[in-house]
Backbone as CSV, one residue per row, in Angstrom:
resi,resn,N_x,N_y,N_z,CA_x,CA_y,CA_z,C_x,C_y,C_z
1,MET,0.939,-1.135,-0.105,-0.047,0.038,0.067,0.704,1.439,-0.027
2,ASP,0.562,2.102,-0.820,1.500,3.518,-1.030,1.355,3.959,0.304
3,SER,2.532,4.475,0.970,2.462,5.087,2.447,2.018,6.299,1.996
4,HIS,2.197,7.090,1.060,1.611,8.555,0.887,0.042,8.769,1.297
5,ILE,-0.482,7.319,0.725,-2.015,7.536,1.112,-2.428,7.270,2.508
6,VAL,-1.520,6.388,3.169,-1.869,6.615,4.700,-1.619,7.822,5.363
7,VAL,-0.574,8.529,4.930,-0.226,9.822,5.447,-1.444,10.940,5.645
8,VAL,-1.958,10.780,3.893,-2.968,11.551,3.897,-4.260,11.113,4.737
9,PHE,-4.727,9.964,4.558,-5.691,9.518,5.399,-5.834,10.113,7.074
10,LEU,-4.463,9.538,7.394,-4.440,10.141,9.207,-4.257,11.483,9.186
11,ALA,-3.993,12.179,8.304,-4.007,13.923,8.599,-5.563,14.314,8.426
12,PHE,-6.211,13.706,7.643,-7.650,14.278,7.667,-8.301,13.655,8.537
13,LEU,-8.099,12.196,9.114,-8.921,11.732,10.199,-8.449,12.599,11.360
14,ALA,-7.213,13.181,11.665,-6.722,13.964,12.762,-7.495,15.468,12.736
15,LEU,-7.465,15.531,11.525,-8.367,16.943,11.342,-9.665,17.019,12.043
16,CYS,-10.556,16.069,11.406,-11.890,15.686,11.692,-11.972,15.392,13.417
17,GLN,-10.886,14.990,14.043,-11.166,14.760,15.284,-10.961,16.107,16.044
18,ALA,-10.211,16.995,15.613,-9.961,18.269,16.330,-10.987,18.997,16.549
19,TYR,-11.835,18.772,15.343,-13.254,19.555,15.601,-14.523,18.825,15.407
20,PRO,-14.614,18.010,16.535,-15.754,16.999,16.813,-17.229,17.691,16.519
21,ASN,-18.247,16.830,16.322,-19.370,17.156,16.337,-19.559,17.830,17.804
22,GLY,-20.336,18.903,17.983,-20.765,19.452,19.447,-21.465,18.344,20.034
23,THR,-22.035,17.418,19.762,-23.279,16.523,20.330,-22.375,15.559,21.114
24,LEU,-21.101,15.686,21.106,-19.963,14.889,21.647,-19.709,15.286,23.027
25,ILE,-19.621,16.641,23.127,-19.190,17.319,24.207,-19.712,16.544,25.244
26,PRO,-19.246,16.365,26.264,-19.516,15.592,27.572,-20.019,16.334,28.671
27,VAL,-20.681,15.752,29.647,-21.297,16.370,30.811,-20.611,17.421,31.641
28,SER,-19.041,16.589,31.604,-17.983,17.166,32.408,-17.604,18.732,32.014
29,VAL,-18.123,19.140,31.024,-17.665,20.580,30.666,-19.286,21.456,30.443
30,CYS,-20.185,20.752,30.845,-21.513,21.731,30.638,-21.557,22.847,31.579
31,THR,-20.957,22.889,32.627,-20.914,24.202,33.550,-19.542,25.088,33.045
32,THR,-18.576,24.479,33.009,-17.228,25.503,32.674,-17.532,25.671,31.132
33,MET,-18.065,25.452,30.365,-18.162,25.269,28.932,-16.491,25.688,28.410
34,THR,-15.756,24.744,28.697,-14.210,24.939,28.510,-13.833,23.558,27.632
35,PRO,-13.384,23.966,26.502,-13.112,22.631,25.709,-11.788,21.933,26.518
36,ASN,-11.816,20.601,26.128,-10.733,19.723,26.674,-9.449,20.011,26.336
37,ALA,-8.653,20.047,27.307,-7.072,20.724,27.109,-6.355,19.729,27.168
38,ALA,-6.765,18.377,26.874,-5.852,17.261,26.614,-5.235,17.509,25.260
39,ALA,-4.074,16.806,25.103,-3.394,16.770,23.696,-4.408,16.285,22.494
40,PRO,-3.911,16.851,21.469,-4.571,16.525,20.116,-4.234,15.110,19.750
41,PRO,-5.214,14.130,19.488,-6.432,14.791,18.408,-7.654,14.627,19.562
42,ASN,-7.512,14.146,20.840,-8.633,13.998,21.668,-9.052,15.408,22.349
43,GLY,-8.142,16.333,22.428,-8.472,17.646,22.958,-8.003,18.871,22.080
44,HIS,-7.740,19.927,22.794,-7.618,21.277,21.839,-5.831,21.385,22.643
45,GLY,-5.539,20.867,23.470,-4.042,20.809,23.557,-3.647,22.377,24.559
46,THR,-4.510,23.154,24.738,-4.120,24.217,25.481,-5.550,25.036,25.933
47,GLY,-5.313,26.109,26.561,-6.401,26.757,27.512,-6.996,27.913,26.404
48,PRO,-8.038,28.556,27.089,-8.887,29.455,26.337,-7.794,30.842,26.286
49,GLN,-8.283,31.792,25.083,-7.660,32.841,25.012,-8.319,33.955,25.979
50,SER,-7.377,34.982,25.893,-8.131,36.013,27.186,-9.374,36.411,26.471
51,LEU,-10.169,36.518,27.351,-11.813,37.231,26.848,-11.867,38.466,26.282
52,ASN,-11.051,39.019,26.800,-10.765,40.807,26.323,-10.313,40.837,24.763
53,THR,-10.002,39.589,24.171,-9.231,39.844,22.510,-10.139,38.758,22.010
54,SER,-11.533,38.356,22.393,-12.428,37.810,21.521,-12.926,38.579,20.495
55,PRO,-12.948,38.103,19.132,-13.382,38.815,18.243,-15.109,38.642,17.862
56,TYR,-15.449,38.095,18.929,-16.994,37.702,18.514,-18.094,38.663,19.821
57,THR,-19.249,38.561,19.188,-20.468,39.364,19.907,-21.414,38.577,19.900
58,VAL,-22.239,38.566,21.048,-23.386,37.562,21.447,-24.303,38.964,21.569
59,THR,-25.318,39.108,20.553,-26.312,40.017,20.873,-27.801,39.424,21.178
60,VAL,-28.226,39.906,22.053,-29.667,39.631,22.400,-30.651,40.650,22.091
61,GLU,-31.667,40.178,21.543,-32.749,41.071,21.151,-33.801,41.213,22.381
62,GLY,-33.859,42.499,22.636,-34.624,42.708,23.359,-34.400,42.890,24.997
63,THR,-35.330,43.101,26.015,-34.851,43.013,27.451,-35.538,42.427,28.282
64,MET,-36.460,41.602,27.768,-37.786,40.997,28.621,-37.874,39.527,27.646
65,TYR,-38.673,38.717,28.962,-38.929,37.336,27.996,-40.208,37.335,28.528
66,TRP,-40.970,36.479,27.720,-42.378,36.130,28.086,-42.582,34.451,27.540
67,PRO,-43.342,33.707,28.413,-43.145,32.453,28.143,-43.941,32.025,26.905
68,GLY,-43.584,31.161,26.192,-44.012,30.770,25.027,-43.689,31.739,23.836
69,GLN,-42.611,32.967,24.026,-42.201,33.762,22.968,-40.693,33.560,22.758
70,TYR,-40.338,33.116,21.608,-39.094,33.004,21.324,-37.868,34.225,21.307
71,VAL,-36.796,34.323,21.832,-35.753,35.186,21.860,-34.629,35.308,20.974
72,LYS,-34.636,36.028,20.060,-33.354,35.777,19.282,-32.186,36.248,19.592
73,VAL,-31.016,35.435,19.293,-29.904,35.720,19.789,-28.984,35.454,18.471
74,SER,-27.985,36.285,18.591,-27.153,36.261,17.037,-25.770,36.468,17.796
75,ILE,-25.052,35.597,17.025,-23.473,35.519,17.136,-22.900,36.003,15.887
76,THR,-22.182,37.122,16.150,-21.308,37.774,15.016,-19.767,37.677,15.390
77,GLY,-18.882,37.773,14.119,-17.496,38.037,14.524,-16.666,38.592,13.449
78,SER,-15.587,39.387,13.730,-14.849,40.005,12.735,-14.032,38.693,12.036
79,THR,-14.046,37.307,12.348,-13.440,36.391,11.927,-14.378,35.135,12.076
80,TYR,-14.123,33.945,11.504,-14.886,33.053,11.183,-14.743,32.253,12.732
81,PHE,-15.636,31.455,12.694,-15.545,30.443,14.312,-16.108,29.030,13.539
82,GLU,-15.413,28.040,13.877,-15.663,26.865,13.234,-16.464,25.707,14.573
83,GLY,-16.770,26.254,15.721,-17.491,25.581,16.574,-17.852,26.453,17.677
84,PHE,-18.842,25.931,18.279,-19.623,26.966,19.391,-20.445,26.238,20.617
85,MET,-20.474,26.583,21.373,-21.476,26.253,22.253,-22.209,27.682,23.110
86,ILE,-23.511,27.517,23.274,-24.074,28.691,23.690,-25.162,28.146,24.779
87,GLN,-25.320,28.736,25.900,-26.395,28.457,26.997,-27.070,29.669,27.363
88,ALA,-28.304,29.525,28.012,-29.024,30.648,28.690,-29.055,30.296,29.971
89,ARG,-28.699,31.070,31.145,-28.945,30.662,32.186,-29.481,31.695,33.010
90,ALA,-30.293,31.389,34.397,-30.694,32.100,35.245,-29.669,32.805,35.935
91,ASN,-29.616,34.075,36.138,-28.533,34.826,37.003,-28.137,34.057,38.192
92,ASN,-26.533,33.739,38.169,-25.875,33.013,39.225,-26.109,32.000,39.443
93,GLU,-26.775,31.161,38.383,-27.057,29.562,38.203,-25.856,29.333,37.274
94,THR,-25.829,27.966,37.266,-24.576,27.021,35.998,-25.641,26.575,35.197
95,ALA,-26.666,26.070,35.658,-27.401,24.967,34.494,-28.160,25.647,33.492
96,SER,-27.914,24.970,32.257,-28.716,25.705,31.098,-30.348,25.483,31.133
97,ILE,-30.758,26.567,30.979,-32.492,26.740,31.097,-33.082,26.848,29.222
98,GLY,-34.287,26.806,29.615,-35.090,26.996,28.254,-34.644,25.787,26.939
99,ARG,-35.116,26.242,25.825,-34.913,25.265,24.833,-34.408,25.982,23.705
100,TRP,-33.592,25.478,22.845,-32.887,26.239,21.622,-33.801,25.615,20.703
101,MET,-33.867,26.280,19.763,-34.187,25.773,17.850,-33.088,25.486,17.224
102,GLU,-33.029,24.353,16.629,-31.542,23.928,15.673,-32.118,24.715,14.424
103,ALA,-30.740,25.338,14.165,-30.628,26.200,12.823,-29.460,25.550,11.900
104,PRO,-29.482,25.921,11.013,-28.089,25.219,10.020,-27.057,25.042,10.762
105,GLU,-26.374,24.049,10.536,-24.968,23.703,11.147,-24.948,23.833,12.639
106,THR,-25.951,23.358,13.274,-26.048,23.388,14.820,-27.289,22.200,15.364
107,VAL,-27.308,21.688,16.694,-27.610,20.617,17.176,-27.890,20.847,18.433
108,VAL,-28.923,20.468,19.107,-28.665,20.507,20.611,-27.956,19.332,21.478
109,ASN,-27.169,19.717,22.302,-26.491,18.770,22.760,-27.019,18.382,24.137
110,THR,-27.779,17.381,24.236,-28.811,17.066,25.205,-28.026,16.654,26.525
111,ASN,-26.561,16.460,26.537,-26.110,16.458,27.760,-25.968,17.597,28.843
112,CYS,-25.772,18.661,28.007,-25.672,20.139,28.598,-27.074,20.835,28.318
113,MET,-27.803,20.202,27.671,-29.020,21.026,27.105,-28.705,22.571,26.497
114,SER,-27.642,22.552,25.639,-27.146,23.843,24.835,-27.203,23.418,23.410
115,LEU,-26.975,24.676,22.784,-26.939,24.820,21.230,-25.349,24.654,21.144
116,VAL,-25.260,23.705,20.105,-23.512,23.492,19.690,-23.647,23.391,18.177
117,HIS,-22.148,23.435,17.954,-22.177,23.141,16.078,-22.305,21.418,15.906
118,SER,-22.816,21.369,14.688,-23.026,20.041,14.345,-22.067,19.700,13.156
119,SER,-20.919,20.743,13.065,-20.061,20.427,11.981,-18.846,21.534,11.896
120,ASN,-17.929,21.366,11.380,-16.714,22.323,11.449,-16.683,23.368,10.468
121,ALA,-18.329,23.851,10.098,-18.089,24.672,8.679,-17.831,26.185,9.242
122,LYS,-17.021,27.097,8.513,-16.512,28.189,8.984,-18.008,29.249,8.784
123,GLN,-18.296,29.895,9.935,-19.201,30.916,9.796,-18.954,32.428,10.517
124,THR,-19.529,33.377,10.340,-19.132,34.535,10.786,-20.294,35.046,11.344
125,ASN,-21.741,34.698,10.911,-22.750,35.277,11.621,-23.571,34.163,11.624
126,ILE,-24.219,34.116,12.709,-25.330,32.925,13.046,-26.510,33.495,13.746
127,THR,-27.669,33.486,13.338,-29.009,33.967,14.295,-29.785,32.608,14.649
128,LEU,-30.068,32.721,15.907,-30.457,31.748,16.859,-31.669,31.828,17.573
129,MET,-32.635,30.847,18.018,-33.817,31.218,18.348,-33.782,30.428,19.954
130,TRP,-34.143,31.207,20.828,-34.087,30.534,22.217,-35.582,30.815,22.970
131,MET,-36.455,29.588,23.208,-37.713,29.431,24.124,-37.245,29.354,25.562
132,PRO,-37.697,30.288,26.168,-37.442,30.600,27.770,-38.399,29.602,28.366
133,PRO,-38.296,29.099,29.886,-38.975,28.364,30.494,-40.594,28.952,30.577
134,ALA,-41.419,28.105,31.032,-42.624,28.575,31.255,-42.945,29.395,32.402
135,THR,-42.150,29.500,33.477,-42.297,30.378,34.448,-41.172,31.292,34.737
136,ASN,-41.379,32.140,35.821,-40.523,33.305,36.070,-38.982,32.528,36.553
137,VAL,-37.760,32.822,35.931,-36.745,31.915,36.477,-35.733,33.336,36.961
138,GLY,-36.289,34.313,36.935,-35.461,35.591,37.299,-34.952,36.102,35.933
139,THR,-33.615,36.695,36.277,-32.905,37.109,35.315,-32.113,36.202,34.433
140,VAL,-32.089,36.459,33.026,-31.540,35.342,32.302,-30.325,36.107,31.537
141,LYS,-29.307,35.562,31.549,-28.253,35.831,30.725,-27.710,34.744,29.715
142,PHE,-26.857,34.871,28.704,-26.369,34.171,27.755,-24.657,34.019,27.744
143,LEU,-24.309,32.838,27.697,-22.701,32.942,27.422,-22.518,31.761,26.321
144,ALA,-21.513,32.010,25.691,-21.059,31.568,24.514,-19.607,31.274,24.532
145,THR,-19.092,29.749,24.091,-17.874,29.562,23.995,-17.604,29.456,22.596
146,LEU,-16.604,30.211,21.910,-16.465,30.228,20.521,-14.978,29.731,20.178
147,VAL,-15.124,28.643,19.069,-13.779,28.179,18.818,-13.382,28.471,17.298
148,LYS,-12.291,29.409,17.350,-11.881,29.612,15.852,-11.099,28.300,15.129
149,SER,-10.065,27.622,16.030,-9.120,26.780,15.596,-8.951,25.609,16.947
150,GLN,-8.300,24.913,16.658,-7.955,23.810,17.722,-7.253,24.598,19.016
151,ALA,-6.534,25.391,18.591,-5.700,26.160,19.644,-6.152,27.468,20.198
152,THR,-7.113,28.171,19.311,-7.723,29.112,19.524,-9.181,29.309,19.871
153,PHE,-9.443,29.559,20.996,-10.981,29.665,21.341,-11.249,30.466,22.607
154,TRP,-12.283,31.034,22.525,-12.444,32.029,23.835,-13.661,31.434,24.592
155,VAL,-13.770,31.372,26.044,-14.951,30.929,26.985,-15.590,32.144,27.567
156,GLY,-16.779,31.805,27.585,-17.440,33.234,28.506,-17.784,34.246,27.848
157,ASN,-18.195,34.428,26.477,-18.514,35.167,25.740,-20.117,35.469,26.105
158,GLU,-20.280,36.824,26.852,-21.336,37.100,27.304,-22.361,37.758,26.224
159,GLY,-23.796,37.572,26.419,-24.812,38.209,25.500,-24.598,39.710,26.270
160,SER,-25.198,40.357,24.905,-25.267,41.642,25.116,-25.775,42.595,26.205
161,GLN,-26.880,41.856,26.726,-27.905,42.257,27.907,-28.389,41.121,28.297
162,THR,-28.993,41.504,29.458,-29.707,40.288,30.278,-31.403,40.528,30.173
163,LEU,-31.858,39.554,30.272,-33.534,39.809,30.204,-34.309,39.471,31.358
164,THR,-35.163,39.893,31.502,-35.871,40.036,32.805,-37.497,39.464,32.506
165,TYR,-37.942,38.759,33.464,-39.510,38.275,33.167,-40.476,39.164,32.966
166,ASN,-41.435,38.954,31.949,-42.482,39.872,32.082,-43.770,39.028,31.629
167,ALA,-44.701,39.094,32.833,-45.976,38.300,33.002,-47.205,38.407,32.262
168,THR,-47.062,39.669,31.433,-48.061,40.186,30.753,-48.113,39.432,29.230
169,VAL,-49.267,39.533,28.730,-49.151,38.839,27.099,-48.054,39.322,26.251
170,ALA,-47.544,38.467,25.523,-46.274,38.905,24.822,-46.636,40.011,23.694
171,PRO,-46.140,40.710,23.253,-46.329,41.659,22.102,-46.406,40.854,20.749
172,THR,-47.382,41.228,19.788,-47.743,40.369,18.726,-46.585,40.785,17.765
173,MET,-45.846,39.642,17.328,-45.123,39.869,16.288,-45.595,39.523,14.790
174,ALA,-44.899,40.257,13.845,-45.447,40.377,12.604,-45.165,38.939,11.835
175,ALA,-46.353,38.143,11.658,-46.619,36.900,11.140,-45.380,36.347,10.504
176,THR,-44.475,36.228,11.352,-43.021,35.690,11.205,-42.851,34.585,11.902
177,SER,-42.568,33.450,11.487,-42.428,31.999,12.141,-40.974,32.351,12.406
178,PRO,-40.392,31.442,13.928,-39.098,31.700,14.325,-38.045,30.750,13.328
179,ALA,-38.752,30.032,12.485,-37.997,29.704,11.315,-37.527,30.606,10.256
180,ASP,-38.402,31.564,10.045,-38.345,32.882,9.049,-37.192,33.705,9.527
181,MET,-37.188,33.959,11.018,-36.277,34.650,11.374,-34.917,34.217,11.620
182,MET,-34.735,33.116,11.530,-33.396,32.460,11.841,-32.312,32.778,10.359
183,THR,-31.301,33.077,10.223,-30.659,33.103,9.336,-28.806,32.871,9.712
184,THR,-28.229,32.023,8.705,-27.047,32.006,9.224,-26.135,32.297,7.819
185,LYS,-25.205,33.449,8.054,-24.621,33.791,7.051,-23.258,33.859,7.162
186,GLY,-22.525,34.077,6.057,-20.900,33.739,6.166,-20.587,32.513,5.915
187,PRO,-21.365,31.588,5.639,-20.442,30.055,5.427,-19.173,30.162,4.344
188,ILE,-18.138,29.595,5.019,-17.017,29.383,4.024,-16.614,28.411,3.411
189,GLY,-16.985,27.266,4.211,-16.690,26.115,4.025,-17.760,24.948,4.200
190,GLY,-17.917,24.103,3.631,-18.943,22.938,3.754,-18.474,22.060,5.260
191,GLY,-19.299,21.784,5.831,-19.166,21.132,7.178,-19.101,19.766,6.971
192,ASN,-19.236,19.180,5.896,-19.325,17.580,5.685,-17.977,17.240,4.941
193,VAL,-17.321,18.359,4.870,-15.805,17.884,4.001,-15.011,16.832,4.583
194,CYS,-14.691,16.823,5.982,-14.306,15.542,6.783,-14.921,14.307,6.557
195,VAL,-16.050,14.188,6.598,-16.843,13.128,6.177,-16.614,12.349,4.815
196,MET,-16.724,13.621,4.073,-16.748,13.178,2.523,-15.476,12.736,2.064
197,SER,-14.490,13.247,2.836,-12.971,13.151,2.548,-12.635,11.672,2.983
198,ASN,-12.759,11.404,4.052,-12.432,10.058,4.709,-13.166,8.876,4.363
199,MET,-14.590,9.340,3.552,-15.138,8.429,3.029,-14.269,7.973,1.420
200,LEU,-14.177,8.701,0.975,-13.052,8.655,-0.133,-11.850,7.857,-0.180
201,LEU,-11.233,8.440,0.885,-9.963,7.800,1.229,-9.963,6.169,1.896
202,LEU,-11.185,6.018,2.551,-11.442,4.696,2.975,-11.482,3.788,1.776
203,SER,-12.327,4.378,0.627,-12.791,3.435,-0.439,-11.215,3.436,-1.120
204,ILE,-10.241,4.301,-1.296,-9.311,4.175,-1.738,-8.358,3.051,-0.924
205,LEU,-8.246,3.074,0.173,-7.523,2.051,1.204,-8.000,0.576,0.825
206,LEU,-9.507,0.660,0.884,-9.911,-0.638,0.528,-9.677,-1.114,-0.998
207,LYS,-9.810,-0.406,-1.878,-9.198,-0.672,-3.379,-7.843,-1.299,-3.096
208,PHE,-6.836,-0.481,-2.687,-5.683,-0.997,-2.542,-5.420,-2.199,-1.837
209,GLY,-6.492,-2.740,-0.755,-6.162,-3.627,0.122,-6.568,-5.000,-0.585
210,MET,-7.849,-4.858,-1.570,-8.075,-5.629,-2.543,-7.521,-6.005,-3.556
211,GLU,-6.499,-5.299,-4.140,-5.640,-5.419,-5.143,-4.517,-6.142,-4.460
212,ILE,-4.182,-6.063,-3.363,-2.803,-6.655,-2.747,-3.434,-8.084,-2.710
213,ALA,-4.824,-8.385,-2.208,-5.301,-9.711,-2.039,-5.656,-10.528,-3.372
214,GLY,-5.620,-9.766,-4.465,-5.756,-10.345,-5.869,-7.170,-10.301,-6.127
215,LEU,-7.794,-9.558,-5.518,-9.449,-9.348,-5.965,-9.822,-8.485,-6.999
216,PHE,-8.927,-7.885,-7.558,-9.033,-6.790,-8.650,-7.916,-7.016,-9.309
């Protein structure tokens, strides 16, 4: 078997493991929201960057939340991010609350009840929808971890403002569904490139193995 093919295959495999699907984030990091600092490919190999150097902004629309009314939260950056984790928390609490609607390139991590990346697609702007609990949980704040690369990420990016509970009837929103309000902008690369590349390389390896075995 050609040694060059083995090297390329392992390189692609390591790249994909460096940016795992967010559903793989374990319970152990739900509170800290800090990526694994273990050596690659199982971790990031380093700690977070200083928060005051973060190129990302988490913008929360409005100042209040109502039962049954979605809240729009946007993540924007002056540079791309390849992974993220966002939570809504009652002030001074560490558990994630409410429910997130999945947007393109995102998925709900059921371990942490957080919204996370579903691929390593590069993005610079994503709009998300959060549904608050049905009861008053006090002041709500938003926290996000943003990952630019394996060794470059920021933990604790706070939302632009907190939300307070309003027990009155929510204001009528112009016939716009939550899905219509959600947009994802700035994709730079396809999120399934690792899966496709590894499948191709595996097929090449399989073919070489068959040739060696005299099957072709």
